[in-house]
N, C-alpha and C positions, 0 to 999 in steps of 0.2 A: 827555330823550326822544330816541330814535333816535340813540345815540352814534356818533361817528366820521365824521359828514359835515362837521364844522366844525373849523377851526383857530382863528385869531384873527379875530374879526369887527370891522370898522371901519366907521364911518359912510360913508366915501367909496367903499367897494368896491361895484361893480355887476357884474351878470352880462351879458356881451356875447359872444355866440357865434353860430354859424351853424347853421341847421336842416340835418338830415341828409337828403340827397336821392339818389335813384338815377338814373343816366344810362345810356342804351343807345345803342350805335353801330350804325348800319345798314350801314356799309361801313368798310374799313380807313382809318385816319387816320394822318397823319404825326405825329411827336412834337410839332411846333409846333402843329398843329391840335388835338391832345389838350389841350395846355396852354391854348390859347385857349378850348376848350370848358369845361374845369374852371374857368377864370377867370370865364367867363360865368355858370356855375351859381353860383359863389360870390357874384358881384355880385347875382344874382337872389335868392339866399338871404338876403343881408344886407338887401336892400330889403324882403323879406317878413317880416323879424324882428318888426317892430312889429305886424304883423297876426296873429302867432302861428301858425307852421306846426305840423304834427302832431308832428314830431320835431325836437328841438333838442339839439345836443351842447354840453356845458359842459366846458371844459378848465381844469385847475388846481385843486388842493385848496382854495385860498381861495375861488375862484369857486363851486365845488361847495358849499362851506359856506354861502355867501351864498344860493345857490339854495334850499338846504334851509330856511334861515331865512326867506326871503321867502315861500316857498310856505306855510309854516305861519302866518306873520304875516297873510297875506291870507285864511286859512281863516275861513269863516263858520258852518259846520255840523259838519263831520266831518273828522278827520285819522286816517288808517289807516297803520300803519307796521310794518316788520320791523326789529328791532335785532339786529345781530351784528357781530363784528370786521370791519375794524380800528376801533380806538377812538382818538380824539384828545381834544379838549376838548369836554365836553358841557354845561358851565355855561350858555352863552347859550341853547341849545335847551331845557334844563330850565327855566330861568326863563321863557322864552317860553311853554312848555306850561302852566306854572302860571297865567300871565296869561290864556291862551286858555281854560283850564278854568273860570276865574272868570267869563269872559265867556259861558259856556254852550256852548262848542265841545266836542263829544265827541271822545275819543281812544280808538282801539282799537289796541293795540300787541302784536305778537307778538315774544317774546324768544327768541332762540337760547339753548339751554341754557348755552352758554359765557358769555353775557352776564351771567347771574345768578351765575356762579361768581366774578365779580369783586365783592368786598365793597362797594366804593363804589357800584356800579351797583345792587346788591341793596337798599341803604339808600335810594337815590334812587327806585327803582321803588316801594318800599313807601310812601314819602311821596306820590308822585304818585298811586298807587292810592287812598290815603286821601283825596286831593283829588277823585277821580272818574275817574281813568284806568281803562279796562277793559284788563286785561293778561292774556295767556295765554303759555304756554311750549311750545315745540316742541323736539324733540331736535336736529335740524339744520335751520336755516333755509336756503333755497336762495339767497337774496340779500337785501341791504338794500333797503329800500323806504320811500318816503314818498308817500302818495296823499291829495289834498286835495279834499274835496267831490265826489268821484267825477268830477272834471273834469280833473285834471292830476296827473301822477305824476313822481317822480324816482328813477331806478335807476342804480347804478354801472356803468360800463363797464370801467375799469381801476383796480386797487387796488394799493397797496404794503402793507408790514407795518404802517404807521402812518397811512395816509390813503387817501381815495378821490381818485385823480388825475384821473379824468374820469367824467362821468355823462351820462345822456340824459334830457331832459324830454319826456314823452309827454302830448299833449293829447287831448281827446275823439276817439276813433277806435275801430276794431275792436280794435286792439292794447291800448288802455286798458281796454276791456271784458274782454279776456282776462286782463289783469293783475288786474282786480277780481275775476274769477271764481276765479283761483288763490288770491288772498288769502282769499276766503270759504271755500274748501275747507280751507286751512291752519287758519283760525280755528275751523272746525267740529270739527276733530279735536285741537286743542291742549288742553293741561291748563290749567285756570284758576289764576291767581295772585291771591290775596286778601290784603288788608292786615290782616284781623282774625283770621287763623288763630292758634290757641292753641299757640304753639310751646313754651311753658313746660311744657305737659303731656306733652311727649314724654319718654320714659324715657331712661336713660343711653345713652352712645355705643354703637354696634353692635359686635359682635365682628368679628374679621377675616373669619370665615366669612360673616357677614351682609353685610359690605361687598362680598365677592365676589358674593353673590347679588344685591345691589342693583346692582352694576356690570353684571351680566348682564341684569338687568331693564331697565336704562337703555339697553342695546344692542339690546333687542328680542328677547332669547332666550326660547324656549318653556320650559315646565316640563320637557319631555323633555330638552332641551339642557342646562338647568341641572342636572338630576339626573345626566346623563351626565358633565358636566364636574366636578361637585362630588363624585361618587362615591356618590350615593344614588338611590333609585328616583324615578320621575316622581311617584308619589303623595306621597312625602315632600317632594319639591321643591314640589309644589302646596301642601301644608300650610304649609311654611315661607314661601312667597311670600304666602299669605293672611295669615299672622301678621304679616309685615312691613307689608303694606298696612294692616291694622287698626291696628297700632302707630303708623304714620305719620299716621293719621286721614284717609286719602284713599280713593278708590273704585276706581281702576284701576291697572294695573301701571305704565303710563306716568307717571301722577301720582305714584306711589311713587318712581320714579326722580328726578323733578323735585324732589320734596320732600326727598329725600336730599341732592341737590345744594344746595338752599336751606339745609339744616341743617349743611352742611359735612361730611356723612358720606362723600362721595365726592370 
């Protein structure tokens, strides 16, 4: 679940970081005074760590991985997440999700289209959905995310091609409420992913022309645009699009694009 947050997880690893805080100067300060002020804020932040500040920065891919793991391990009711690259090791989080689902914890996961373009992740997601995960697909996810019990969330700050190098923990606040609202809006318009779709009933592979139409559909092109780019009328484009939607066994244009990716047509 939510691939890419974790590298190698070890029993001894813990998350130790400093809450993010803003400081404001009311008058010019010397360099030494600035350093002293920063040091004072850092000490206060460390002292407040145990009490749980609103924002907390986690540095290092391994620590971020443990933060993701621990948040989900402590979930009691609901885990909501957005999965997108970068990807590293997903095994520990997938196994943890299986256990949490068995305990009755609900999972709502939004997958970036590129996530399901990876055959291993597609198989893993299918298995997790069969176990009870609620999964939906969006064309381009804005960011990775883990949110637990509507009380705490983890978002990446800096990423490399292979890992999340730093992340921020957000606790109950107006910011967390805004993150939850964004997730709800994304969830509302995402295409459902189901484990019991009858893929065997889909006909033969699409023609090259149909692949182009599906690619344009996935990019959000209108019938007029598809017709213009493909060299036929908007009416013909509309008919061809409806035929493909029906053939794929879905209801919307966006779902057709996602299903085409799932089938390996794009």
